[in-house]
C-alpha positions as CSV (number, residue, x, y, z in Angstrom):
1,G,5.8,18.5,21.0
2,S,4.5,15.3,19.6
3,G,5.3,16.0,16.0
4,K,1.7,16.6,14.9
5,S,2.5,19.5,12.7
6,T,5.3,17.6,11.0
7,S,3.1,14.6,10.3
8,L,0.3,16.8,8.9
9,A,2.8,18.6,6.7
10,A,4.0,15.3,5.3
11,M,0.4,14.3,4.5
12,I,-0.2,17.6,2.8
13,D,3.0,17.2,0.8
14,H,2.0,13.7,-0.2
15,R,-1.4,14.9,-1.5
16,N,0.3,17.8,-3.2
17,A,2.7,15.6,-5.0
18,T,0.4,12.8,-6.1
19,A,-2.9,14.3,-7.3
20,P,-4.2,17.6,-8.7
21,G,-6.5,19.8,-6.6
22,H,-6.8,22.8,-4.3
23,I,-5.4,22.5,-0.8
24,I,-6.3,25.2,1.8
25,T,-4.5,25.4,5.1
26,I,-5.5,27.6,8.0
27,E,-2.8,27.7,10.7
28,D,-1.6,29.6,13.8
29,P,1.2,30.0,12.9
30,V,2.2,28.6,9.5
31,E,5.0,26.2,10.3
32,F,5.7,24.6,6.9
33,V,5.5,26.5,3.5
34,H,4.2,24.3,0.7
35,D,5.2,25.0,-2.9
36,H,2.6,24.3,-5.7
37,K,3.2,20.8,-7.1
38,K,0.2,19.0,-8.6
39,C,-2.0,21.1,-6.3
40,I,-2.6,24.8,-5.8
41,V,-1.8,25.3,-2.1
42,T,-3.4,28.3,-0.4
43,Q,-2.0,29.0,3.1
44,R,-3.5,31.4,5.6
45,E,-2.1,32.4,9.0
46,V,-4.4,33.4,11.8
47,G,-3.5,36.9,12.9
48,V,-1.9,37.8,9.6
49,D,-4.2,36.8,6.8
50,T,-7.4,36.3,8.8
51,D,-8.6,37.3,12.3
52,S,-9.6,33.8,13.5
53,F,-10.1,30.2,12.4
54,D,-13.9,30.8,12.6
55,I,-13.8,33.7,10.1
56,A,-11.4,31.9,7.7
57,L,-13.5,28.7,7.7
58,K,-16.7,30.6,6.9
59,N,-15.4,31.4,3.5
60,T,-13.4,28.3,2.7
61,L,-15.9,26.2,0.8
62,R,-16.6,29.0,-1.7
63,Q,-13.0,28.5,-3.0
64,H,-13.7,24.9,-4.1
65,P,-11.1,23.1,-2.0
66,D,-10.3,19.4,-2.2
67,L,-8.5,19.3,1.1
68,I,-8.7,21.7,4.1
69,L,-6.2,21.7,6.9
70,I,-7.2,23.2,10.2
71,G,-4.1,23.8,12.2
72,E,-5.7,23.2,15.6
73,I,-9.2,22.9,16.9
74,R,-9.5,24.8,20.1
75,D,-13.2,25.6,20.4
76,M,-16.8,24.6,19.5
77,H,-17.1,26.9,16.5
78,T,-13.9,25.6,14.8
79,M,-15.0,22.0,15.5
80,E,-18.5,22.8,14.1
81,H,-16.9,24.0,10.9
82,A,-14.8,20.9,10.6
83,L,-17.8,18.7,11.0
84,N,-19.8,20.7,8.4
85,I,-16.9,20.6,5.9
86,S,-16.8,16.8,6.2
87,E,-20.6,16.5,5.8
88,T,-20.3,18.3,2.4
89,G,-17.9,15.6,1.2
90,H,-14.7,17.5,1.6
91,L,-11.6,16.1,3.3
92,A,-10.7,18.0,6.5
93,M,-7.5,17.4,8.4
94,A,-6.9,18.9,11.9
95,T,-5.0,18.6,15.1
96,L,-6.4,18.3,18.6
97,H,-4.8,17.9,22.0
98,A,-5.6,14.4,23.2
99,N,-3.6,11.5,24.6
100,N,-5.2,8.8,22.4
101,A,-8.0,8.1,20.0
102,N,-10.6,7.6,22.7
103,Q,-9.8,10.9,24.3
104,A,-9.9,12.7,21.0
105,I,-13.5,11.6,20.3
106,E,-14.5,12.6,23.9
107,R,-12.9,16.0,23.4
108,V,-14.7,16.6,20.1
109,V,-18.0,15.7,21.8
110,N,-17.4,17.8,24.9
111,F,-16.8,20.9,22.8
112,F,-20.6,20.9,22.5
113,P,-23.5,21.2,25.1
114,Q,-24.9,18.0,26.4
115,E,-28.1,18.1,24.3
116,M,-26.0,18.0,21.1
117,H,-23.8,15.0,22.1
118,R,-25.9,12.5,20.3
119,Q,-26.0,14.5,17.1
120,V,-22.2,15.0,17.2
121,L,-21.6,11.3,17.7
122,L,-23.8,10.4,14.8
123,G,-22.0,13.0,12.6
124,L,-18.6,11.5,13.6
125,A,-19.8,8.0,12.9
126,L,-20.9,9.0,9.4
127,N,-18.0,11.4,8.4
128,L,-14.9,10.6,10.4
129,R,-12.2,8.9,8.3
130,G,-9.7,8.1,11.1
131,I,-7.7,9.3,14.1
132,L,-3.9,9.2,14.2
133,S,-2.6,9.8,17.8
134,Q,1.1,10.4,18.1
135,R,3.8,10.5,20.8
136,L,7.5,11.0,20.5
137,V,9.3,8.7,22.9
138,P,13.0,8.6,23.8
139,K,15.1,6.2,21.7
140,V,18.0,4.0,22.9
141,G,21.1,6.0,22.2
142,G,19.4,9.4,21.8
143,G,16.7,10.9,19.6
144,R,13.0,10.2,19.6
145,A,10.8,7.6,17.9
146,A,7.2,8.1,16.9
147,A,4.6,5.8,18.6
148,L,1.4,5.9,16.6
149,E,-2.1,4.9,17.6
150,I,-4.2,4.4,14.5
151,M,-8.0,4.1,14.5
152,L,-9.9,3.8,11.2
153,N,-13.6,4.6,11.1
154,Q,-15.0,1.4,9.5
155,G,-17.1,-1.6,10.4
156,Y,-17.8,-2.0,14.1
157,V,-15.9,1.3,14.9
158,K,-18.7,3.3,13.2
159,D,-21.4,1.5,15.3
160,L,-19.5,2.1,18.6
161,I,-18.9,5.8,17.8
162,G,-22.6,6.3,16.9
163,K,-23.7,4.6,20.1
164,G,-21.2,6.6,22.2
165,E,-19.5,3.4,23.4
166,I,-16.0,5.0,23.2
167,K,-14.3,2.8,25.8
168,E,-14.9,-0.3,23.5
169,L,-12.8,1.2,20.7
170,K,-9.4,0.2,22.2
171,K,-10.3,-3.5,21.9
172,I,-11.3,-3.1,18.2
173,M,-8.1,-1.4,17.4
174,E,-6.1,-4.2,19.1
175,E,-7.9,-6.8,17.1
176,N,-7.7,-5.2,13.7
177,A,-4.0,-4.7,12.9
178,N,-4.7,-6.5,9.6
179,V,-6.6,-3.4,8.3
180,G,-4.1,-0.9,9.6
181,M,-5.2,-0.2,13.2
182,Q,-3.1,-0.3,16.4
183,T,-3.1,1.0,19.9
184,F,-0.3,3.0,21.5
185,D,0.7,-0.1,23.6
186,Q,1.0,-2.2,20.4
187,A,3.1,0.5,18.8
188,L,5.4,0.6,21.9
189,I,5.9,-3.2,21.7
190,K,6.9,-3.0,18.1
191,L,9.5,-0.3,19.0
192,V,10.9,-2.5,21.8
193,Q,11.1,-5.5,19.4
194,A,12.9,-3.3,16.9
195,G,15.4,-2.2,19.5
196,E,14.5,1.4,19.1
197,I,13.3,2.0,22.7
198,S,13.9,0.2,26.0
199,E,11.3,-1.8,27.9
200,E,11.5,0.9,30.7
201,T,10.6,3.6,28.3
202,A,7.7,1.6,26.9
203,L,6.3,1.0,30.3
204,A,6.7,4.7,31.2
205,E,4.7,5.7,28.1
206,A,2.1,2.9,28.3
207,D,-1.7,3.6,28.5
208,N,-2.0,0.3,30.5
209,V,1.2,-0.6,32.3
210,G,0.0,-4.0,33.6
211,D,-1.3,-5.1,30.2
212,L,1.8,-3.9,28.4
213,K,4.1,-5.9,30.9
214,L,2.2,-9.1,30.1
215,K,2.3,-8.5,26.3
216,L,6.0,-7.7,26.4
217,K,6.6,-11.1,28.2
218,Q,4.4,-12.8,25.6
219,A,6.3,-11.1,22.8
220,M,9.6,-12.2,24.2
221,V,8.4,-15.9,24.4
222,G,7.5,-15.7,20.7
223,S,10.3,-15.6,18.2
224,G,11.2,-11.9,18.3
225,G,7.6,-10.9,18.2
226,G,6.7,-13.3,15.4
227,E,3.7,-15.6,15.1
228,G,4.2,-16.9,18.6
229,S,3.6,-13.4,20.1
230,G,0.2,-12.9,18.5
231,L,1.2,-9.4,17.4
232,K,0.5,-8.2,13.9
233,S,2.2,-5.5,11.9
234,V,0.4,-2.4,10.6
235,D,0.0,-2.0,6.9
236,T,0.2,1.8,6.6
237,S,-0.8,1.7,3.0
238,K,-4.4,1.3,4.3
239,L,-4.3,4.9,5.6
240,S,-6.3,6.8,3.0
241,L,-5.6,10.5,2.5
242,G,-8.6,10.9,0.2
């Protein structure tokens, strides 16, 4: 896997440990059991505590949650619930099978019939907080390292999503590392510079092999990926969990 469940569990644990509230998780199956810390955590497993994501989500808002975790979005009905939850001002977190942020948005839209695409894009532009795409890549010497693509829905990103200009998002992520965004290829370059992965591994995992080759050369010309490389580090403190 790509470590999605582990990352979500870490986010839930962070919220649980730092602020009071009610967290509801709906999962298939429950992979991490959360103790009550500052939050009350209600965990439901599909097939054990509820028949489906759809049935569980219909009753969720009646329980006054502050954060709702949807283990995986697999169909239009579950996606519709996630959008409705966000429109009411609640924070919803979910996983979706997609290779990157662009593909994640396209998958969300394509759950719905063509005549609803415009409405869904506008809903995403208004209510989406961000997309974290994750891959685990082989490390030098064994083990795996997480390569993270981070898209935050702010500024020009909102406009592009609302207009359906999804292909333009990659450029915006590349140019806005200062606010916490980065593409997969930028993440791979940082891992190469840190000595965690080889150049060969980075190129094998790249979204754009030709572009990554060029950027790796530029990074090597600069002082270890410093100012000469034109690469910026990501400030993960900008990732809001609500």
